[in-house]
C-alpha angles and dihedrals in degrees: 000000000000123000126185116218131173092341094312138098120248112195120196129178119212127183113037104172148192115214126191128194118195114212144149090227103268094095121035136163125245119235092251094048117114108191127175128024110309125057120258137118134202098063115184111242105218107200123199139025099281142026142166127212093350107182111235124209127215129234091278092059092250119138110247133200088253112117126192125210120180144144126196142115113287125211134179101192101077119141110250142204124255102230126161088250108072091196088066091051091052091048088060096046093075136027150119120303139187147118090264130349139142140216125209127207112195132188093022102189095215122089093204122021148145125228127214111203121194103209122144147144116271104182143084090249123091103217117147114253129191144198126190139181090206092267106049128031126198125202126208140170141155137215089230096234093127092052115103100162145306114301094020129105119260112258110256096345102134100153140035122259121218114227108232102163121109093171116094089205094056109036123180104264117218145093121251097032131172134189134218121211108191130192100033118163107156115111090220121048129182120198115198125196125200146155098082124128141185088286102041133033129210110233136209115192098176146303139230126212111206121197112228099192119099117238121204114231118235108279095030097082093089094049088048093051089049090051093055095048092048090045089055091052093048092050092050090057098037095051094044099232095162097166108028125069108240114201122213091246096052088045093053092047096045095092100010103050093104092055125092117258097261090050092054093046091051091047090053091049091049091055090050093048095051099032093233126119088190090085090070102041105038 
């Protein structure tokens, strides 16, 4: 993301990410592959049905502090979608399976993040399945009409479907689904999958954690500092504080203090992009 401010260029990077592909080894992602919904390469191929403190790398291929612990069945013969992105198709060919299981990611290096989970039915049965982060639970199912057999592509499924239902009585109905959990901030996150039975498993093919905090590029720090100082001065005049000293931080938080971190950051960036403090205080 590039923002012009006071004749200069403020460069901000959004969306550093950590991607994980579960597999039994038959299907793996290349370092340049970018499956799923959000951009991001260098997914970690996690092989096998269990692991403890597995080190995860980010989209630059650098090891992070994030550690993965999980235990489930693993299978590389799932039916898969036929999207234009072959990396996404590969992602859905292998994954974890079970009637109920969980995965835990500890020491997540992002203060404010979203997580995309790629969990879906892969069967001819229509049982309602679920995935939860402990706060929000998504429910999904399928009538099985696109299923033609394990290891084969789904009939007519050329895109992923986002699970939106949080009602167990009215699950999102489609093959090749994914879920988006927004507003995460805990350094440790546990995802729990349920709803499976002896005739159908719940399946987790992978997940992607996306950092929601903006990061200034090198060389943009001085512009950002100048923006904050000028913003404080503008706020002082705009709000009419003629006796008290108003700091840039208190000015920025005056109207936005109830917003989450990423919303405040984006509001600030919007102000700097358009040169108007009114966006923050009206």
